[in-house]
The first five atom37 places (N, CA, C, CB, O) and aatype in JSON, in Angstrom:
{
  "aatype": [20, 20, 20, 20, 20, 20, 20, 20, 20, 20, 20, 20, 20, 20, 20, 20, 20, 20, 20, 20, 20, 20, 20, 20, 20, 20, 20, 20, 20, 20, 20, 20, 20, 20, 20, 20, 20, 20, 20, 20, 20, 20, 20, 20, 20, 20, 20, 20, 20, 20, 20, 20, 20, 20, 20, 20, 20, 20, 20, 20, 20, 20, 20, 20, 20, 20, 20, 20, 20, 20, 20, 20, 20, 20, 20, 20, 20, 20],
  "atom_mask": [
    [1, 1, 1, 1, 1],
    [1, 1, 1, 1, 1],
    [1, 1, 1, 1, 1],
    [1, 1, 1, 1, 1],
    [1, 1, 1, 1, 1],
    [1, 1, 1, 1, 1],
    [1, 1, 1, 1, 1],
    [1, 1, 1, 1, 1],
    [1, 1, 1, 1, 1],
    [1, 1, 1, 1, 1],
    [1, 1, 1, 1, 1],
    [1, 1, 1, 1, 1],
    [1, 1, 1, 1, 1],
    [1, 1, 1, 1, 1],
    [1, 1, 1, 1, 1],
    [1, 1, 1, 1, 1],
    [1, 1, 1, 1, 1],
    [1, 1, 1, 1, 1],
    [1, 1, 1, 1, 1],
    [1, 1, 1, 1, 1],
    [1, 1, 1, 1, 1],
    [1, 1, 1, 1, 1],
    [1, 1, 1, 1, 1],
    [1, 1, 1, 1, 1],
    [1, 1, 1, 1, 1],
    [1, 1, 1, 1, 1],
    [1, 1, 1, 1, 1],
    [1, 1, 1, 1, 1],
    [1, 1, 1, 1, 1],
    [1, 1, 1, 1, 1],
    [1, 1, 1, 1, 1],
    [1, 1, 1, 1, 1],
    [1, 1, 1, 1, 1],
    [1, 1, 1, 1, 1],
    [1, 1, 1, 1, 1],
    [1, 1, 1, 1, 1],
    [1, 1, 1, 1, 1],
    [1, 1, 1, 1, 1],
    [1, 1, 1, 1, 1],
    [1, 1, 1, 1, 1],
    [1, 1, 1, 1, 1],
    [1, 1, 1, 1, 1],
    [1, 1, 1, 1, 1],
    [1, 1, 1, 1, 1],
    [1, 1, 1, 1, 1],
    [1, 1, 1, 1, 1],
    [1, 1, 1, 1, 1],
    [1, 1, 1, 1, 1],
    [1, 1, 1, 1, 1],
    [1, 1, 1, 1, 1],
    [1, 1, 1, 1, 1],
    [1, 1, 1, 1, 1],
    [1, 1, 1, 1, 1],
    [1, 1, 1, 1, 1],
    [1, 1, 1, 1, 1],
    [1, 1, 1, 1, 1],
    [1, 1, 1, 1, 1],
    [1, 1, 1, 1, 1],
    [1, 1, 1, 1, 1],
    [1, 1, 1, 1, 1],
    [1, 1, 1, 1, 1],
    [1, 1, 1, 1, 1],
    [1, 1, 1, 1, 1],
    [1, 1, 1, 1, 1],
    [1, 1, 1, 1, 1],
    [1, 1, 1, 1, 1],
    [1, 1, 1, 1, 1],
    [1, 1, 1, 1, 1],
    [1, 1, 1, 1, 1],
    [1, 1, 1, 1, 1],
    [1, 1, 1, 1, 1],
    [1, 1, 1, 1, 1],
    [1, 1, 1, 1, 1],
    [1, 1, 1, 1, 1],
    [1, 1, 1, 1, 1],
    [1, 1, 1, 1, 1],
    [1, 1, 1, 1, 1],
    [1, 1, 1, 1, 1]
  ],
  "atom_positions": [
    [[-5.59, -7.22, 2.38], [-6.27, -6.66, 3.51], [-7.28, -5.64, 3.01], [-5.28, -6.03, 4.51], [-6.99, -4.86, 2.1]],
    [[-8.45, -5.63, 3.58], [-9.48, -4.65, 3.23], [-9.5, -3.52, 4.25], [-10.87, -5.32, 3.14], [-8.9, -3.64, 5.32]],
    [[-10.18, -2.44, 3.92], [-10.31, -1.33, 4.87], [-10.98, -1.83, 6.15], [-11.14, -0.16, 4.24], [-10.56, -1.45, 7.25]],
    [[-12.01, -2.67, 6.04], [-12.68, -3.2, 7.22], [-11.72, -4.01, 8.09], [-13.87, -4.07, 6.81], [-11.73, -3.88, 9.31]],
    [[-10.9, -4.84, 7.47], [-9.92, -5.63, 8.22], [-8.91, -4.72, 8.92], [-9.18, -6.61, 7.29], [-8.51, -4.98, 10.05]],
    [[-8.49, -3.64, 8.24], [-7.55, -2.7, 8.83], [-8.18, -1.98, 10.02], [-7.08, -1.69, 7.78], [-7.54, -1.81, 11.06]],
    [[-9.42, -1.56, 9.89], [-10.13, -0.9, 10.99], [-10.19, -1.82, 12.2], [-11.56, -0.48, 10.57], [-9.92, -1.4, 13.33]],
    [[-10.55, -3.08, 11.98], [-10.63, -4.04, 13.08], [-9.27, -4.26, 13.73], [-11.2, -5.38, 12.58], [-9.17, -4.36, 14.95]],
    [[-8.23, -4.33, 12.93], [-6.87, -4.52, 13.45], [-6.45, -3.3, 14.27], [-5.88, -4.75, 12.3], [-5.92, -3.45, 15.37]],
    [[-6.68, -2.12, 13.74], [-6.26, -0.9, 14.43], [-7.04, -0.66, 15.72], [-6.43, 0.3, 13.51], [-6.53, -0.01, 16.64]],
    [[-8.26, -1.17, 15.81], [-9.09, -0.99, 17.01], [-8.45, -1.6, 18.25], [-10.47, -1.6, 16.79], [-8.8, -1.23, 19.37]],
    [[-7.52, -2.52, 18.07], [-6.85, -3.18, 19.2], [-5.71, -2.34, 19.78], [-6.32, -4.53, 18.77], [-5.14, -2.72, 20.8]],
    [[-5.36, -1.22, 19.15], [-4.23, -0.42, 19.57], [-4.7, 0.91, 20.16], [-3.28, -0.17, 18.4], [-5.8, 1.38, 19.85]],
    [[-3.88, 1.52, 21.02], [-4.24, 2.82, 21.59], [-4.41, 3.87, 20.49], [-3.16, 3.28, 22.61], [-3.6, 3.92, 19.56]],
    [[-5.44, 4.69, 20.58], [-5.7, 5.67, 19.51], [-4.61, 6.72, 19.35], [-7.0, 6.36, 19.76], [-4.52, 7.34, 18.29]],
    [[-3.78, 6.94, 20.36], [-2.72, 7.94, 20.26], [-1.41, 7.35, 19.72], [-2.47, 8.58, 21.63], [-0.42, 8.08, 19.57]],
    [[-1.38, 6.06, 19.44], [-0.17, 5.4, 18.94], [0.17, 5.92, 17.54], [-0.35, 3.87, 18.91], [-0.69, 5.98, 16.67]],
    [[1.42, 6.3, 17.34], [1.87, 6.83, 16.05], [1.85, 5.73, 14.99], [3.3, 7.43, 16.17], [2.17, 4.58, 15.29]],
    [[1.48, 6.08, 13.77], [1.46, 5.15, 12.64], [2.57, 5.55, 11.67], [0.06, 5.14, 11.92], [2.64, 6.7, 11.24]],
    [[3.43, 4.59, 11.33], [4.52, 4.85, 10.39], [4.56, 3.74, 9.35], [5.89, 4.95, 11.13], [3.92, 2.7, 9.51]],
    [[5.31, 3.96, 8.29], [5.56, 2.94, 7.27], [7.06, 2.77, 7.13], [4.9, 3.33, 5.89], [7.83, 3.62, 7.58]],
    [[7.47, 1.67, 6.5], [8.91, 1.47, 6.32], [9.49, 2.55, 5.42], [9.19, 0.06, 5.74], [8.84, 3.01, 4.48]],
    [[10.74, 2.94, 5.71], [11.43, 3.94, 4.92], [11.87, 3.39, 3.58], [12.63, 4.47, 5.68], [11.67, 2.21, 3.29]],
    [[12.45, 4.25, 2.77], [12.86, 3.84, 1.43], [13.82, 2.66, 1.45], [13.5, 5.01, 0.7], [13.58, 1.66, 0.77]],
    [[14.9, 2.76, 2.22], [15.83, 1.65, 2.34], [15.93, 1.14, 3.76], [17.21, 2.07, 1.86], [16.16, -0.05, 3.99]],
    [[15.74, 2.02, 4.73], [15.9, 1.64, 6.13], [15.09, 2.62, 6.97], [17.42, 1.63, 6.56], [14.7, 3.68, 6.48]],
    [[14.86, 2.28, 8.2], [14.16, 3.18, 9.1], [12.66, 3.24, 8.83], [14.74, 4.56, 9.01], [12.09, 2.34, 8.22]],
    [[12.05, 4.33, 9.3], [10.6, 4.48, 9.22], [10.25, 5.91, 8.84], [9.93, 4.11, 10.55], [11.0, 6.84, 9.13]],
    [[9.11, 6.09, 8.18], [8.59, 7.41, 7.82], [7.15, 7.53, 8.27], [8.71, 7.65, 6.29], [6.43, 6.54, 8.41]],
    [[6.73, 8.79, 8.49], [5.33, 9.04, 8.78], [4.5, 8.81, 7.53], [5.13, 10.48, 9.32], [4.99, 8.93, 6.41]],
    [[3.23, 8.48, 7.72], [2.29, 8.39, 6.61], [1.92, 9.82, 6.22], [1.01, 7.54, 6.98], [1.58, 10.63, 7.08]],
    [[1.99, 10.13, 4.95], [1.63, 11.47, 4.47], [0.13, 11.49, 4.2], [2.43, 11.85, 3.17], [-0.33, 10.96, 3.19]],
    [[-0.63, 12.1, 5.1], [-2.09, 12.09, 5.0], [-2.58, 12.6, 3.65], [-2.69, 12.92, 6.11], [-3.56, 12.09, 3.11]],
    [[-1.9, 13.6, 3.11], [-2.31, 14.16, 1.82], [-1.96, 13.25, 0.65], [-1.67, 15.52, 1.62], [-2.35, 13.52, -0.49]],
    [[-1.21, 12.18, 0.91], [-0.82, 11.26, -0.16], [-1.53, 9.92, -0.05], [0.68, 11.05, -0.13], [-1.11, 8.95, -0.68]],
    [[-2.6, 9.85, 0.73], [-3.43, 8.64, 0.79], [-4.41, 8.73, -0.37], [-4.18, 8.5, 2.17], [-5.11, 9.73, -0.52]],
    [[-4.46, 7.68, -1.19], [-5.32, 7.74, -2.37], [-5.78, 6.34, -2.79], [-4.59, 8.43, -3.53], [-5.19, 5.33, -2.4]],
    [[-6.82, 6.33, -3.59], [-7.28, 5.09, -4.21], [-6.58, 4.98, -5.56], [-8.86, 5.06, -4.36], [-6.62, 5.91, -6.37]],
    [[-5.94, 3.85, -5.79], [-5.13, 3.64, -6.99], [-5.45, 2.27, -7.59], [-3.62, 3.75, -6.67], [-5.66, 1.31, -6.86]],
    [[-5.48, 2.18, -8.9], [-5.65, 0.89, -9.6], [-4.32, 0.15, -9.53], [-6.12, 1.09, -11.1], [-3.27, 0.72, -9.84]],
    [[-4.36, -1.12, -9.13], [-3.15, -1.94, -9.08], [-3.42, -3.29, -9.72], [-2.65, -2.11, -7.63], [-4.56, -3.76, -9.76]],
    [[-2.36, -3.89, -10.22], [-2.44, -5.26, -10.75], [-1.86, -6.19, -9.68], [-1.66, -5.4, -12.12], [-0.72, -6.02, -9.27]],
    [[-2.64, -7.15, -9.25], [-2.23, -8.04, -8.18], [-1.16, -9.03, -8.63], [-3.42, -8.79, -7.63], [-1.16, -9.5, -9.77]],
    [[-0.26, -9.34, -7.73], [0.77, -10.38, -7.91], [1.6, -10.19, -9.18], [0.12, -11.75, -7.96], [1.91, -11.16, -9.88]],
    [[1.96, -8.95, -9.47], [2.74, -8.67, -10.68], [4.24, -8.54, -10.42], [2.23, -7.41, -11.31], [5.03, -8.67, -11.35]],
    [[4.65, -8.29, -9.18], [6.06, -8.11, -8.88], [6.86, -9.35, -9.28], [6.26, -7.82, -7.39], [6.49, -10.47, -8.95]],
    [[7.95, -9.14, -9.99], [8.75, -10.25, -10.5], [10.08, -10.4, -9.77], [9.01, -10.07, -11.97], [10.67, -11.48, -9.79]],
    [[10.56, -9.34, -9.12], [11.87, -9.36, -8.47], [11.71, -9.13, -6.97], [12.8, -8.3, -9.09], [10.72, -8.54, -6.54]],
    [[12.67, -9.59, -6.18], [12.57, -9.49, -4.73], [12.52, -8.04, -4.26], [13.74, -10.19, -4.08], [11.98, -7.77, -3.18]],
    [[13.06, -7.1, -5.03], [13.1, -5.7, -4.59], [11.82, -4.94, -4.99], [14.33, -5.0, -5.19], [11.63, -3.8, -4.56]],
    [[10.98, -5.54, -5.76], [9.72, -4.9, -6.14], [8.64, -5.25, -5.13], [9.29, -5.33, -7.57], [8.76, -6.23, -4.4]],
    [[7.62, -4.45, -5.08], [6.47, -4.81, -4.28], [5.74, -5.99, -4.91], [5.52, -3.6, -4.11], [5.94, -6.3, -6.09]],
    [[4.91, -6.63, -4.13], [4.17, -7.8, -4.64], [3.2, -7.39, -5.75], [3.39, -8.48, -3.49], [2.99, -8.15, -6.7]],
    [[2.62, -6.21, -5.63], [1.65, -5.72, -6.62], [2.26, -4.51, -7.33], [0.28, -5.35, -5.94], [3.22, -3.92, -6.84]],
    [[1.68, -4.12, -8.49], [2.26, -3.03, -9.27], [1.17, -2.27, -10.02], [3.31, -3.56, -10.25], [0.01, -2.67, -10.04]],
    [[1.58, -1.17, -10.64], [0.66, -0.44, -11.52], [0.29, -1.35, -12.68], [1.29, 0.91, -12.03], [1.14, -2.09, -13.17]],
    [[-0.96, -1.29, -13.12], [-1.37, -2.18, -14.22], [-0.62, -1.87, -15.5], [-2.87, -2.05, -14.46], [-0.36, -0.71, -15.83]],
    [[-0.28, -2.91, -16.22], [0.33, -2.76, -17.55], [-0.79, -2.51, -18.56], [1.17, -4.03, -17.95], [-1.89, -3.04, -18.41]],
    [[-0.51, -1.71, -19.55], [-1.52, -1.45, -20.59], [-1.82, -2.73, -21.37], [-1.04, -0.34, -21.55], [-2.9, -2.89, -21.92]],
    [[-0.84, -3.64, -21.4], [-1.03, -4.88, -22.14], [-1.42, -6.04, -21.21], [0.25, -5.24, -22.91], [-1.26, -7.2, -21.56]],
    [[-1.94, -5.72, -20.01], [-2.31, -6.77, -19.06], [-3.31, -7.72, -19.72], [-2.92, -6.16, -17.76], [-4.32, -7.29, -20.27]],
    [[-3.0, -8.99, -19.65], [-3.84, -10.01, -20.28], [-5.14, -10.23, -19.53], [-3.09, -11.31, -20.38], [-5.4, -9.63, -18.49]],
    [[-5.95, -11.09, -20.1], [-7.27, -11.36, -19.5], [-7.14, -12.03, -18.14], [-8.1, -12.22, -20.42], [-8.07, -11.97, -17.34]],
    [[-6.0, -12.69, -17.87], [-5.8, -13.34, -16.58], [-5.35, -12.37, -15.49], [-4.79, -14.44, -16.72], [-5.32, -12.75, -14.32]],
    [[-4.99, -11.13, -15.86], [-4.52, -10.15, -14.88], [-5.68, -9.71, -13.99], [-3.88, -8.94, -15.58], [-6.79, -9.47, -14.47]],
    [[-5.41, -9.61, -12.7], [-6.42, -9.13, -11.76], [-6.07, -7.71, -11.36], [-6.53, -10.06, -10.51], [-5.11, -7.48, -10.63]],
    [[-6.86, -6.75, -11.85], [-6.65, -5.33, -11.57], [-7.78, -4.87, -10.65], [-6.6, -4.48, -12.9], [-8.96, -5.07, -10.94]],
    [[-7.38, -4.24, -9.53], [-8.35, -3.8, -8.52], [-8.02, -2.4, -8.05], [-8.38, -4.78, -7.33], [-6.92, -1.9, -8.29]],
    [[-8.99, -1.76, -7.38], [-8.74, -0.5, -6.69], [-8.16, -0.83, -5.32], [-10.04, 0.37, -6.56], [-8.59, -1.79, -4.68]],
    [[-7.19, -0.03, -4.86], [-6.59, -0.23, -3.55], [-6.35, 1.12, -2.88], [-5.25, -1.02, -3.68], [-6.06, 2.11, -3.55]],
    [[-6.48, 1.15, -1.57], [-6.17, 2.35, -0.79], [-4.66, 2.33, -0.53], [-6.99, 2.4, 0.57], [-4.16, 1.41, 0.12]],
    [[-3.95, 3.32, -1.04], [-2.49, 3.37, -0.93], [-2.1, 4.41, 0.12], [-1.84, 3.68, -2.3], [-2.5, 5.57, 0.02]],
    [[-1.31, 3.98, 1.11], [-0.78, 4.87, 2.14], [0.67, 5.12, 1.8], [-0.94, 4.25, 3.59], [1.51, 4.23, 1.94]],
    [[0.98, 6.32, 1.36], [2.36, 6.63, 0.96], [3.09, 7.34, 2.09], [2.37, 7.51, -0.31], [2.48, 8.0, 2.93]],
    [[4.39, 7.17, 2.09], [5.22, 7.8, 3.12], [5.5, 9.25, 2.77], [6.53, 7.03, 3.29], [5.39, 9.66, 1.61]],
    [[5.87, 10.02, 3.79], [6.27, 11.4, 3.55], [7.56, 11.42, 2.75], [6.43, 12.16, 4.88], [8.44, 10.6, 2.97]],
    [[7.67, 12.35, 1.84], [8.91, 12.53, 1.08], [9.77, 13.55, 1.78], [8.62, 12.96, -0.38], [9.27, 14.48, 2.41]],
    [[11.07, 13.37, 1.67], [11.99, 14.34, 2.29], [12.48, 15.29, 1.25], [13.18, 13.64, 2.96], [13.27, 16.19, 1.56]]
  ]
}
């Protein structure tokens, strides 16, 4: 998803609607505005079901690895 796609998707919802992300194991957390950042990620690197689909780039990432910048929305920490 791109920022433009996200903007278009969010435009369909009421502007006062709360935005949350999934919690660490269960439930939901608020998005931590101060923890939104642009981060380099390697696409389709997750190998196990408990990992995210994408991951931080490996230093030994081969020429076939696709590394991109991504806007990361992190949850609030407790």
